[in-house]
Structures are given as structure tokens and as C-alpha cells.
C-alpha positions as CSV (number, residue, x, y, z in Angstrom):
1,X,-25.8,23.9,6.4
2,X,-25.2,27.1,4.5
3,X,-21.4,26.8,4.7
4,X,-21.1,23.2,3.6
5,X,-19.6,24.1,0.2
6,X,-17.0,26.3,1.7
7,X,-16.1,23.7,4.3
8,X,-14.8,21.6,2.1
9,X,-23.8,-18.9,-24.1
10,X,-25.4,-21.6,-22.8
11,X,-23.6,-24.9,-22.9
12,X,-24.0,-26.7,-26.3
13,X,-23.0,-30.3,-26.9
14,X,-22.3,-30.9,-30.6
15,X,-23.5,-34.5,-31.0
16,X,-24.9,-34.2,-34.5
17,X,-21.5,-35.0,-36.2
18,X,-21.4,-38.5,-37.6
19,X,-19.4,-40.9,-35.4
20,X,-18.7,-38.3,-32.6
21,X,-17.6,-40.0,-29.4
22,X,-19.4,-39.2,-26.2
23,X,-17.1,-37.6,-23.6
24,X,-16.4,-39.6,-20.5
25,X,-18.8,-38.9,-17.6
26,X,-17.6,-37.5,-14.4
27,X,-18.8,-39.3,-11.3
28,X,-20.8,-37.5,-8.6
29,X,-18.0,-38.2,-6.1
30,X,-15.5,-36.5,-8.4
31,X,-17.8,-33.5,-8.8
32,X,-18.1,-33.2,-5.0
33,X,-14.4,-33.3,-4.5
34,X,-13.8,-30.6,-7.2
35,X,-16.4,-28.4,-5.6
36,X,-14.8,-28.8,-2.2
37,X,-11.4,-28.0,-3.5
38,X,-12.8,-24.9,-5.2
39,X,-14.5,-23.8,-2.0
40,X,-11.2,-24.2,-0.1
41,X,-9.3,-22.3,-2.7
42,X,-11.8,-19.5,-2.7
43,X,-11.8,-19.3,1.1
44,X,-8.0,-19.3,1.2
45,X,-8.0,-16.4,-1.3
46,X,-10.6,-14.5,0.8
47,X,-8.6,-15.0,4.0
48,X,-5.5,-13.7,2.3
49,X,-7.3,-10.7,1.1
50,X,-8.7,-9.9,4.5
51,X,-5.2,-9.6,5.9
52,X,-3.5,-8.2,2.7
53,X,-2.6,-4.9,4.4
54,X,-1.9,-6.2,7.9
55,X,0.7,-8.6,6.5
56,X,2.3,-6.0,4.2
57,X,5.6,-4.6,5.4
58,X,4.9,-1.2,3.8
59,X,2.1,-0.7,6.3
60,X,2.0,-0.3,10.1
61,X,-0.8,0.0,12.7
62,X,-2.2,3.5,13.0
63,X,-4.0,5.1,15.9
64,X,-3.5,8.8,15.2
65,X,-5.8,11.4,13.8
66,X,-7.2,11.1,10.2
67,X,-8.2,14.3,8.6
68,X,-8.0,16.2,5.3
69,X,-9.3,13.3,3.3
70,X,-9.0,13.9,-0.4
71,X,-10.4,10.6,-1.8
72,X,-11.6,7.1,-0.9
73,X,-11.4,3.8,-2.9
74,X,-10.7,0.1,-3.0
75,X,-7.2,0.0,-4.3
76,X,-6.1,-3.0,-6.3
77,X,-9.2,-5.0,-5.6
78,X,-7.8,-5.9,-2.2
79,X,-11.1,-5.7,-0.4
80,X,-10.1,-2.8,1.9
81,X,-10.9,0.9,1.6
82,X,-7.9,3.3,1.2
83,X,-8.3,6.9,2.4
84,X,-6.0,9.5,0.7
85,X,-5.0,12.3,3.1
86,X,-2.6,15.2,3.2
87,X,0.0,13.0,4.9
88,X,-0.2,9.7,3.1
89,X,-2.6,6.7,2.8
90,X,-4.7,5.3,5.6
91,X,-6.4,1.9,5.2
92,X,-9.2,0.2,7.1
93,X,-9.0,-3.5,7.1
94,X,-10.8,-6.1,9.2
95,X,-11.7,-3.6,11.9
96,X,-8.2,-2.1,12.2
97,X,-6.5,1.0,10.8
98,X,-3.1,1.1,9.1
99,X,-0.9,3.7,7.5
100,X,2.0,3.7,5.0
101,X,5.4,3.9,6.6
102,X,6.9,6.0,3.8
103,X,5.9,8.0,0.8
104,X,3.4,10.0,2.8
105,X,2.5,12.5,0.2
106,X,-0.3,15.1,0.1
107,X,-2.6,13.1,-2.2
108,X,-5.2,15.1,-4.2
109,X,-7.5,13.9,-7.0
110,X,-7.0,10.4,-5.7
111,X,-8.7,7.5,-7.6
112,X,-8.5,3.8,-6.9
113,X,-8.4,1.3,-9.8
114,X,-8.4,-2.5,-10.0
115,X,-4.6,-2.3,-10.5
116,X,-3.7,0.4,-7.9
117,X,-4.4,4.1,-7.9
118,X,-3.9,7.4,-9.7
119,X,-3.3,10.6,-8.0
120,X,-2.1,14.2,-8.1
121,X,-1.1,16.5,-5.2
122,X,2.2,17.4,-3.6
123,X,5.2,15.3,-2.4
124,X,5.8,14.5,1.2
125,X,8.5,16.4,3.2
126,X,11.1,13.6,2.8
127,X,10.4,13.1,-0.9
128,X,12.4,14.3,-4.0
129,X,9.4,13.9,-6.3
130,X,8.5,17.0,-8.3
131,X,6.1,19.6,-6.8
132,X,3.3,19.5,-7.8
133,X,3.0,15.8,-8.7
134,X,1.1,16.2,-11.9
135,X,-0.5,12.8,-12.6
136,X,1.1,9.8,-11.0
137,X,0.2,6.1,-10.9
138,X,1.0,3.4,-8.4
139,X,0.6,-0.4,-8.7
140,X,2.2,-1.3,-5.4
141,X,0.0,0.6,-2.8
142,X,2.1,3.7,-3.1
143,X,5.6,2.3,-2.5
144,X,6.5,3.8,-5.8
145,X,4.9,6.3,-8.1
146,X,5.1,6.3,-11.9
147,X,5.1,9.7,-13.5
148,X,2.5,9.9,-16.2
149,X,2.3,13.6,-17.1
150,X,2.6,17.2,-16.1
151,X,4.8,16.6,-13.1
152,X,6.1,19.8,-11.7
153,X,3.4,21.7,-13.5
154,X,-0.1,21.0,-12.2
155,X,-1.9,19.8,-9.1
156,X,-5.3,18.3,-10.2
157,X,-7.9,18.5,-7.4
158,X,-10.8,17.5,-9.6
159,X,-9.9,14.3,-11.4
160,X,-11.8,11.1,-12.2
161,X,-10.4,7.7,-13.3
162,X,-12.3,4.6,-14.5
163,X,-11.8,1.7,-12.2
164,X,-11.3,-1.0,-14.8
165,X,-10.7,1.1,-18.0
166,X,-8.6,4.0,-16.5
167,X,-9.7,6.8,-18.8
168,X,-8.7,10.1,-17.1
169,X,-11.1,13.1,-16.8
170,X,-9.7,16.3,-15.3
171,X,-10.7,19.9,-14.7
172,X,-7.6,21.8,-15.6
173,X,-7.0,24.6,-13.0
174,X,-4.5,26.7,-15.2
175,X,-2.6,26.6,-18.4
176,X,0.2,24.1,-18.7
177,X,2.4,22.6,-21.4
178,X,-0.4,20.2,-22.6
179,X,-3.6,22.1,-21.8
180,X,-3.9,25.6,-23.1
181,X,-7.2,26.5,-21.3
182,X,-8.8,26.2,-17.9
183,X,-11.3,23.7,-19.1
184,X,-12.0,19.9,-19.1
185,X,-9.8,17.3,-20.7
186,X,-10.1,13.6,-21.3
187,X,-7.3,11.0,-21.9
188,X,-7.9,7.4,-23.0
189,X,-4.3,6.4,-23.3
190,X,-2.9,6.8,-19.8
191,X,-2.2,10.5,-20.1
192,X,-0.1,10.2,-23.3
193,X,-2.5,12.5,-25.2
194,X,-5.3,14.8,-24.1
195,X,-8.5,15.9,-25.8
196,X,-10.4,19.0,-24.7
197,X,-14.0,18.3,-24.1
198,X,-16.7,20.9,-24.5
199,X,-18.6,20.0,-21.3
200,X,-21.7,21.8,-22.4
201,X,-24.1,22.2,-19.5
202,X,-21.4,22.1,-16.9
203,X,-21.2,25.7,-16.0
204,X,-20.8,25.3,-12.2
205,X,-18.2,25.3,-9.4
206,X,-17.2,21.6,-9.1
207,X,-16.1,19.6,-6.1
208,X,-15.6,16.2,-7.8
209,X,-15.9,14.2,-11.0
210,X,-16.2,10.4,-11.8
211,X,-15.6,8.1,-14.7
212,X,-17.5,4.9,-15.3
213,X,-15.4,1.8,-14.5
214,X,-15.6,0.3,-18.0
215,X,-17.2,2.9,-20.3
216,X,-15.5,6.3,-20.6
217,X,-18.6,7.6,-22.4
218,X,-20.2,8.0,-18.9
219,X,-18.8,10.9,-16.8
220,X,-20.4,12.6,-13.8
221,X,-19.8,15.7,-11.8
222,X,-20.9,17.1,-8.4
223,X,-21.3,20.9,-8.4
224,X,-22.6,23.7,-6.3
225,X,-25.8,23.7,-8.3
226,X,-26.4,19.9,-8.5
227,X,-25.3,16.6,-10.1
228,X,-24.4,16.3,-13.8
229,X,-24.2,13.3,-16.1
230,X,-22.7,12.9,-19.5
231,X,-23.0,9.9,-21.9
232,X,-20.9,11.2,-24.7
233,X,-17.4,11.5,-23.1
234,X,-18.0,14.9,-21.6
235,X,-19.2,16.8,-24.7
236,X,-22.6,17.4,-23.1
237,X,-23.8,17.2,-19.5
238,X,-27.3,16.9,-18.2
239,X,-28.2,18.2,-14.8
240,X,-30.1,15.3,-13.2
241,X,-31.1,16.9,-9.9
242,X,-33.7,19.6,-9.4
243,X,-32.7,21.1,-6.0
244,X,-29.7,21.3,-3.7
245,X,-26.0,21.1,-4.3
246,X,-24.1,18.0,-5.4
247,X,-21.6,16.7,-3.0
248,X,-20.2,13.4,-4.4
249,X,-20.3,11.1,-7.5
250,X,-19.3,7.4,-7.9
251,X,-20.0,4.9,-10.6
252,X,-20.7,1.2,-10.3
253,X,-21.1,-0.9,-13.5
254,X,-24.8,-0.2,-13.8
255,X,-25.5,2.8,-11.7
256,X,-24.4,6.3,-10.6
257,X,-24.3,6.8,-6.9
258,X,-24.4,10.5,-6.0
259,X,-24.6,12.6,-2.8
260,X,-26.6,15.8,-2.5
261,X,-27.6,18.3,0.1
262,X,-30.7,20.6,0.2
263,X,-31.1,20.9,3.9
264,X,-31.3,17.1,4.0
265,X,-28.4,14.8,3.3
266,X,-29.1,12.3,0.5
267,X,-27.3,9.4,-1.1
268,X,-29.0,8.2,-4.3
269,X,-28.4,5.2,-6.6
270,X,-29.5,6.0,-10.1
271,X,-29.8,3.3,-12.8
272,X,-27.9,4.1,-16.0
273,X,-30.3,2.0,-18.0
274,X,-33.8,3.2,-17.0
275,X,-32.9,6.3,-14.9
276,X,-34.8,5.1,-11.9
277,X,-33.5,6.2,-8.5
278,X,-33.4,4.6,-5.1
279,X,-32.3,6.2,-1.8
280,X,-29.4,4.6,0.1
281,X,-30.2,4.8,3.8
282,X,-27.7,7.1,5.6
283,X,-26.9,7.4,9.3
284,X,-28.2,10.5,11.1
285,X,-26.1,13.5,10.0
286,X,-26.4,17.0,11.3
287,X,-25.4,19.7,8.8
288,X,-23.1,17.3,7.0
289,X,-23.0,15.4,3.7
290,X,-21.3,12.7,1.8
291,X,-18.0,14.0,0.3
292,X,-16.2,10.9,-0.9
293,X,-18.0,7.5,-1.4
294,X,-16.8,4.1,-2.4
295,X,-18.3,0.6,-2.8
296,X,-16.3,-2.6,-2.6
297,X,-16.2,-4.0,-6.2
298,X,-16.0,-7.6,-4.7
299,X,-19.0,-7.0,-2.3
300,X,-21.6,-4.4,-3.3
301,X,-23.1,-4.5,0.2
302,X,-19.9,-3.0,1.6
303,X,-19.7,0.7,1.4
304,X,-17.9,3.6,3.0
305,X,-17.8,7.3,2.9
306,X,-16.1,10.4,4.3
307,X,-18.1,13.4,5.1
308,X,-17.5,17.2,4.9
309,X,-17.1,17.4,8.7
310,X,-14.4,14.8,8.9
311,X,-16.4,11.7,9.8
312,X,-16.0,8.3,8.2
313,X,-18.8,5.7,8.1
314,X,-18.7,2.0,7.0
315,X,-21.5,-0.5,6.3
316,X,-21.4,-4.2,5.2
317,X,-25.2,-4.5,4.7
318,X,-25.9,-1.9,2.0
319,X,-26.6,0.8,4.6
320,X,-29.1,-0.9,6.9
321,X,-26.5,-0.3,9.6
322,X,-23.7,2.2,9.5
323,X,-20.7,2.2,11.8
324,X,-19.0,5.5,12.7
325,X,-15.3,4.8,12.3
326,X,-14.0,8.4,12.6
327,X,-15.6,11.4,14.2
328,X,-14.1,14.7,13.2
329,X,-10.8,13.0,12.5
330,X,-10.7,11.0,15.7
331,X,-11.1,7.2,15.7
332,X,-14.1,5.8,17.6
């Protein structure tokens, strides 16, 4: 696929104190009742999450075409993957597709977080938001966007945000009022201030970047020459692949998941602690590769990805079986 790049503490009872009274014992029956009540509560919560989008009046069923995907992620820890496109958000929940009724912007640099999502891009046709969007944040599935910085100045295509600790790492495409050079910048205070990072070793044409969910020391990038990893907040990057081009990067708490292509399509899970790597089984893909990948933070066996050729795949068993949800933009 030569044109791929272009196409796209243990419990301690202190009984040593003199005269300490032993706490009353809880009967076995009471323990059973408490466990049952907890199970019911957990099940009710899970059931609500399964239908969170279906029961939301900001969304409606969708059966059109989904293309121009610019990001994938589990927004707001709701247990359903969101797909950012050039005409709004699309969501796959419980075997059905939904779309936002309004605020259908051209989302670029889209990143899901536990509280919502961050994005750049351009406003929709019926919007009075500034163009380009700069950096925006939403905590209500996109019903409203909060302007963070550089609205009306810059559209960030290459932007990574931490899922739990939302540090922001961007590749700046041109000079603006906050960034004087076309280089890399990091913000750890919700885009209030920016620090230019040297990014030594990252001389490549990039398609995407990622930030660790909790530790902004860890940054990753997918480039035309491979996959790069930094453990010092972007000052220095190490190329961790030997052949092929990088296609996607995604962090879990303990690993980097990256996609690559060298004539064969690969998805690799690399341990951040001991650097060991393990292949994630992929479906059969002809001259195609993983472009945007996401894993459900509530269920690590559930994963989804969008490919360069406009296909969307989904698995709930860690890749043993993949379901083709969208083929070249058309629902299956």
C-alpha cells in the first residue's frame, strides 16, 4: 500500500491499645444482603450506561454514511465509542448508531477524556462559533463547547490529550498569538499557558500524537518513518520501530498501543515498564491500516478502530473476533 500515507494497605485492626473495644460483628446474612444490594446497584448503573446515548435527547438514530473520521474515543466514560467526523459526532452504542442533532462541526484533533472531549476544527454551517475553532472542550457530549484558546486562529489537526489528566500536546501548524514557531507545545493547565518542547528525535511527518491518561511525561507520535515515544514530556523522543510507517498511537495506563504498516498491517501493545511487545490480532485487511484506535476504559477487552480506507471495526473479546461495522463509510 504505497499511497497509504497520502490517503489519509492491607486491612489493619489496631487491637493493641489498652481497653480497646472490639467492634460489633456483622452477621453472614447481613453480608449477603449488602453484597446483593451492591450487585443490583452495579447492574443498574451498567444498564443505564448501556443506553446513555439512546436515551439522550441530543442524539437521534443514524443510518447514513459515516466518513472523514478524525478521531475515536470513549467520551465521558459512558461505555460507548464516539467517532468525530467532518459533520458532527457519531456514536455506536449497544449495536446501534446515533448522531448529534445539532452542533455538527468539522471536528479535528479530537480527543476523548473521562469528563468529555477536547477538539479543534471548524464550526458547522449553522454555527456562529469562530473559524477555526482553536482548542475547545465539551463536558456535555458536544451540546456546548467551551473556548479554551486560540479560537479564530488555529486548527490543530495533530493534538493529543490525556484521558484522566488532560495535558495537551500539539503540533503547531503556523505562527499564532501564543506560539511563535511551527513546533511542538505542551500545556498542563488547560491551555492557559504553553511551553515549547524540543521534541529531539521527532524529525518526521506526523499523522497523530497521544498523551498518557495520567502521566504527561509520556507522549507518543505516529510518523511516516515509524513510532516515537517520549518519557520526558516531549523533550526527547525515541524511535521504537525499526521498519515501516507509524499509523496510530494510543495509551492505556500501563501500555502504548500503536499501529504500523510495512506491507503488513500491525497493531502492537508495548509495555511501558519492561518494553515487551505483544501483537493484537487484527481482522484481514488489504492495503489498509489502523488510523484511529480506542479501548473502553471500563472494559479493556472492548476495542474499536477506524482505518485509512474508511472502515470501522469493533471487538469485545480483545481482538479474537472483530466485527466490521462500517465498510468504506457504509454501515454493514
